N, C-alpha and C positions, 0 to 999 in steps of 0.2 A: 522624509528617510526613503531613501529608495529600495525597490525588493533587493534581497541576498541571495543567491543560489545555495543550497544546501545539499551537498555533496559528500554524506558519510564514506569513509575511507572503508568500512565495512561491506560495502555494494559495491557492484561491476563500477569503473569509471563509466561514465556517462558520455554519449559524444551526440553533440547535436542537440541535447537536453540538457535539465538538470532533474535530480530526484525529488527536489522539494523548492521550492520558492518562498521566502519569509518576507511579507511586508506586514511590518508593524509586528502585531502579536497573532498575525492570521498566517498559517503555512499551509500554502498549497501544495498537495501531495501529489506528485507526474504517477501516471500510470505503472504499476508494477507488475508484471508476470513472475512465474515459478522459477526465477533464474537462480540459479546457486552459485557460489562464489568463483567456479569455474565457467560461468558461463553459459551453464546447459541447465535446460528445464528439467528440472527434478523428475523422475520418473513413478509410474503407482498409478496414477489417475486424476481424479478431480480434486479428490478429498487433499491428497499430497501437494496438488498444487495450489489449493487455494490455500493450506495452511504458508507454504512456501512465499506466495504472492502476499499475504496479511502480513507476515514477519518481515517480509521485505518493506514494507509500508510504516510500519511499527520501526523501523531502524533507522528511517529519515526522520520519524515524529520525536525520536529520543535525542536525535541527533540536537535538537534545540531545546531539549528539556521538556518535551511534550510526554504525555501519557494518555493511554488509550482513552481514559474516559473527557479528552479535551477533542476527539472529534467530531464534529458536527454533522458532516454529509460523508457518504461512503458510495461509490458507485461500482458496480460489479458489474463487467462485460462478459458475456459468455458466449464459448463456440456450440454446446449443447446443453440448451436448458432443462431438457428432460432427466439428461445425466444428473444435472446438478438437483433437479427434484429427487430424483430418486436417491439422491445422499444425503438429502438435505438435513437429518437428524446427525449423521456424521458430521457435516461442514459446522453446524450448528456448534456441536459439543466443542471443536476447534475453535470458533470464534467465544466461547463462551472460556474455553484454558486461556487466550492468548489476550483479547478483551476483556473478559468481565462481564456484568451484566450491563453493561452500557449500548446502546442500540439508538445509534444518533440517526436522520435523515438518512433513508438509503433507497437505491434505485439496484434493478439487476435487468440487464440489458442483453438482447440477444444479439451475436453479430455472427457473421460468415466466417471470419478469419482474424486474427490476431497478427502482430509483429513477427513473433518467431513461428512458424508453420505448426511445431508440437504443444504451443501453448493454448489452455483451455479457458483459462480464465486471467484477467486482469483486474487489478484494484486501483481506483482511483479516490482519494479525499482531502476533505478540508478540516482543518484542526484551529481551534481559539485557543491558543496558550496565555493562561494566565502571567501576567508581567513577574510574578513572584518567584515562577518558574524558567521563564524565559530566558534560555540560553543564544546568544550571538554566535554563529557558524565564524570559522575562519575567514583568511581571505576568499573576494567572490573568484569563484570557478567555473 
């Protein structure tokens, strides 16, 4: 079975990438920043950007029948690690609100910049979705 692109209508149309790639029942989730529906980074700081970026990841996951507990790996790229650490309790609260008590293998990686200059966080993930819930996306885009 060939990998299939997953590009939910609820996210901005990708250009030169896919929001996810489904291979069998494994979904590779592309890096998501805090872009909103108008293609703008949400204002308000690291906590709000984390919420939007994680929500964007979950939109792609749910497009193929995945749930947060299906995440097996998450990587968070950060332009300001001390700011992220300073807001750790608030970010943890957002995680538990959106994901619940699931904690997959994770890494936080500091970087000097992300694709959008105002982006402070980008989240990448991998999920393994049980066959019983797996939905195959529409035509390859």
